[in-house]
N, C-alpha and C positions, 0 to 999 in steps of 0.2 A: 527542646531548648526554647525558652520564651524570653521576651523582653520584659524585664521587671521595672526598669526605671529609665527615663530619658533626661539627660542633662545637656546644658549648653555652656561652652566655655569660650569667651572672646579671645581672639588672637590676632597676630600680625601676619601679613603676607611677605613674600620675598621682594616686593617692589611697591609701587604706588598706584593710586587712581589718578589718571591724567585726563584733563578736559581736552579731547581731541579737537573739538571745534575751535576752542580758544587758541590752541597751538597752531592750527592751520591758518588762523587769522593773524598770526604774528606775535603771540605772547612770547616775550623774550626770556631766554634762560638766564637764571641768576644763581650760579653755583648749582646745587642740586634742586633748587626751586625754580619756579617761573614767576615772572612779573606779569601783572595784568589782571583783568577781571574774568571770572568764569562765565561761560556762555551756556553750558549744558545744565539743565535743571538738576538740582540736588547737590551740585558742587558748591562748596564754600570757598575754595581756592582752585586755581588752575591745576596745581598738584597738591594732593593730600595723601596722608599715609594709607597704605592698603590694609584692609581689615579682613579677617576671617572669623569664622565661628565654628568651633568643633561641636559636632553632635556625638554625644557619648551614650552608647547603649549598654546598660548594665544587664547582663544575661543571667538566667536562672542557674547556669553552670558555674557562676562566679567569675566568668570571664568578661572582658570588656571589649566592645567593638567601637571603633571610632572612624568618623569621616569628617572632612573639613569643607565647610561651605566657603566658596571663594568666587569672586567675579573678575572679569577681565580688566586690564589696565584702562582701556578706553570704554568704560561702562557708559551706557546711555547713547552711544553713537551707532549710526547705521542700523537702527531697528533693534538694538540690544536692550535688555532689561536695565533699569536705572541703577544708580549707585547702591551698593550693599554695605550698610553700616551695622556692625555687630549689635550695638545697643538697641537698634530698631527691631531686630529679629530674635534676640535671645528669649524674650518673653513668649514669643510665638512658639518657639521650639519646646520650652518647658511647660507651656500651657496647651495650646491647640494641638501640636503634634504629639505631645506626651499622652494626651487623652486618647488619641487614636492608635498609638503604637504599644502602649503598655498592655501586656498580656498576649501580644501577637506571637504566635509560634513561628520560629524561623523556618522557612521552607525554600521554595525555588527563588533564587535571586531574581531571575529574569521576570518572573510573574509578579513578585512583590515590588520590584523596582518600577515596573510598568504601572502598577496600581497607584503607587505613591506619586509617580510622575504626573498623573492626571487628577490627583486629589485636589478638590477645590479649596481655596484658602478661606479665611474668615470672611472676606468680602465677596466671595463667590468666584473670583478669578483664579487663575492658576498661581501656585506658589512661585516665588522668585526663582529663577534658574539656579542661583547659588544654593538655595535651600535644597532643591531637588538633587543637585550635584553632590552636596555633602551627605545627604541622607542615603543616597544610593551607595556611596563608598562605605558607609557604616553597615548597610545591609549586606554588601558583598563581603566585608570583613567578618560579619556574624555568620554568614553561610559557610565561609572557609573554616571558621573555628568549629562550627557544628560538624562539618564533614571531615575535619582533620586533613585538609588539603590546602594547597596554595590557591590564592585568588584566581590566578590564571587557569588553574585546573578546573575550578568551579565554572568559569566562563566557557572554557573549551567544551566541557561536557554538556552544558546547557545549550550551546549553539552547534553541537555536533562537529566541532573543529578538531583537527589533529594537533597534538602537542608537539611542537618543533623546538627542540632544545638548542636553539641558535639565537644570537642577539639580533635585535632590531636596530638599524642604523640610527644614530643619535645626532640631532641637529642642535648645535650650540649657538646661542644668541649673544651678541656683543653689547647691545645697548648703544648709547652715545659714544662710549669709549671704543670706537670701531677699529682703532689701530692697535692699541695695547691689548685689548681683549681678543682681537683676531689672532695675535701672537699666542695668547693662552690657548685658544682653540686649536691652533696648529700644533703647538707643543704637546697637547693632550691627544692629538690625532682624532679630533672630532670627524665623524663621517660626513657631516654637512655643516657648513658655516658661511657667513657669520651673522646673518640677519641684518645687522647694520643700522636699523632704525632710521631709514630715510623718510622722515615725516614732515619735512619743510623744504619748499622749493629753493628759496634763495640761499639758505645756509648749508643745505646738505645735498641737494640734487643739482642745482645750477639751472639757470633759465633755459639753457639748451642741453641740459643733462651732462654738462662738462665735469662737474665735481664728482658725480657718481662714476663717470667713465674713468677719471683719474684714479679714483679709489679702487675700482675693479682692477685696473692695470697694476696698481701698487700691490693689491692682494695677490694677484697671480705671481708677481715677482717674489713676494714675501713667502709664499708657500714653498716656492722652489729654493729660496735661500735657507729657510729654516728646516726643511724636511727632505729636500732632494727629489729624485725622480720616482721613488717607490710609493709616495703618498699622493693619492688622487682623490681629494674630497670633492664633493659637489658644492659649488658656490650658489648660495640661496640668499637673495636680497629682498627685503620687504620695503616697498616704496610707498605704501599707504595712499595710493591714488595720485601721487604727486606727478607722475608722468602725464596724466590727464590734465592737471592744472598747468603744467609747463607748456604742453603742446596743444592746449585748447581742445582737448578730447578729439583731436584729429588722429584717427586710428592708422592712417597711412604714414603720417610722420612718426607716430609711436613705433610702428613696426620697423620703419627704417632705422630709428634710433636703436632698437633692440638688436637689429642685425649688426650694427656697429659695436654695440656692447658685447655681443657674442665674440667678436674678434678680439676684443680687449681681454676677455676671460680665457681664451683658448690657451692651452688644450683642455681646460677644465669645463665640465658641464655647468650650464648656468640656468638658474630658475629665478623668475621675478614674481614676487607675490604682490597682489593688489596693484597692478599697473594703473588702473583707473578706478575712480569711484563715480559712478554715473548718477547717484542720488536716489535710486530706488532699486528694489529687488529685480523688477522686470527689466528695467533699463540696464542693470548691471549684467544680467544673464545675456542680454542681446549684445551689449558692448564687448564683453569678454569672448563671446562666441565669434563675433566678427574679427576681433583682433587675432584670435587663434587661427582663423581661416587665412588672414593676411600673412601671418608668419609662415604658415605652411606653403602658401603660394610663392613666397620668397625663398623657400628652402632654408629658413632659419630654424635652428634646432633649440632655441631658447624656449623653456617651458614656463607657461604662466600658471600661477597658483591662485585659486579663488579664496578670498577671505571676507572682504566687505560684503554685507548683505547675504552671506551664507551662514546663517546662525542656528538653524534647527535641522533636525533630521529630514524634514520635508524639503527644506531649502537645498540640502545636500543632494537629495534625489533629483530635484528639478535642475540643478546645475549640471549634474552628471548626465541626465537624460538629454539635455540640450547640447552636450558636448562643449560646455562653456569654459573649460579649463583643462590643462593637461594633468593638473593635480588639485585636489580639494584639501584645504586645511579643515580638519575636524576640530573646531575650537571647543574643547571639552566643557568649560564652564557654561558656554552659551547654549549647549544642547541639553542642559538640565541633567537628568539621570544618566549615569555612566553607561547604562545599557544602550542608550541612543547613540553614543559615540562608537560603541562596538558595532552596532548595526550600520552606522554611516560608513565606517571603514569597509565592512563586508560588502555593502552595496556598491561603493566606488570600485573596489577590486573586481567584483563580479561583472562590472560593466565597462571594464577597460580604462578606468581613470585612476591615476595615481592617488594614493591616500596618505595623508600626513596627519598623524595623531598629534595635534598641537596643543593649544591651550593658551596659557598666559604666564608671563613673568610674575604676575600678581597672584600667584597661587601659593601653596604651602608644600612642605616636605611630604606631608601625609597624602595630599591629593596627587602629587607627582608619583608617589610609590604605587598608588592605586592604578594610575594610568599606565605604569610599566606593565602591570599584569594584564590590563586591557590590550596593550600592544602585543605582549607575548602570545595572547590567545588569538587576536584578530589579524596580526601580522601586517601592519601598514608598511609603506615604503620607508618611512622614517618617523621618529617621534621627537618631540621637543625636550631638550634639557631644561628643566625648570625646577624651582622658581628662580627669580632674580635674573639679573643681566650681567653678573660678574664672571660668568663662564665656570669658574672653579666649583662653586657650590652646587649649581644646577647639574653640571655633568657628574659630580660626585654622587649626588643623591640618586639620579636616574641610572647611571652606570652601575653603581654598587648594588642597588636593588635588583637590577637585571641580572648581574652576575651571581648574586646569592640564589635567586630563583633558578637560574640555569644550572647551577651546581647541584641543587636539590633535585631538579628534574632529571639530570644525568644519573644521579645516584639511584633514583627510583626506577628509571628505565633499565638500569643494570640489575635491578632486583636486589640491591644491597642495603636498602634502607627505606624507612617510611617516617612520616611525621608522627611524633608521639601523641 
């Protein structure tokens, strides 16, 4: 089976591109938009529509393989690749990439994805992470079509992993509607919730963390009110480095605050993502490592999750090796080719660190489904419900794709069926 033609189709994502620097500097919300001027290069507005680009591979079998190029909500922040706009990259796909892919025999996904991941672009540098992400999804889809197998089976075989026909816990994210959307996640029985998007000190965290503490207390009560005692989700809050801003990066004060926040969340397990943003990769590793040590010394069971400055497979390995977090978010679009995300999850698991196969609200249904198969093969501790921040749509896409795959795996395990 060969690639006969390569096409590009522009699309929309499930959320927006947001200028994180401008928001942290106080860009005011205005309905679904933000007022103020962008600060991150490439942005025309503080918030602008999220864009994707489908890479379509027309195969010699007559079948079509598809992957979606997408970049994270906070593109251009903390060492990430810049804004990804479809009109800028569609010609590159149908020109530069098409010339190199047309006639390619579909073979080992792992090998071909790795080769495409280091393919120099027209200017000599690496291709944008979003392009590598989308192309790898299309190659994985093509390999699954050729082998008449599920994408998770292709990955499991190539990495020597067992197929486990059990679900991976799903993490639902609320966005700014952290009250109503938390209700949705509770009603739908999300395994992990609610993310909460605490990305501004004054309006969301509080100068002494009091607004977040009140929210966590409310969330604890709300879970008990709506679901009773049998439902025990993990509470996972992303604070985007705002604890560092509120407490002047004093790790002793931050660890003290997290100890108090743990009590507000009890009896539910609490995870805090991105407690500090130290401004560089090296300082971030050092700061997170010391914060983890201080939490341990206090007997505090809050788990801190690495996100900022942990953008590549190499970054993941370095954070893990340093013991700089209890859990690593593997932010799939930032890692480029999907095989890097699989290897990041496997590396974290093999070295005693929690693995969260994350990504972005600013992805698509297609990329989310591909990530479900990466999760079923690599078995992270949790994966993100995506795209969007409305809870319902992201949970539906991820949960349903997972359940379909699991049912087929169960059928095949029982020897009662196979893919046509």
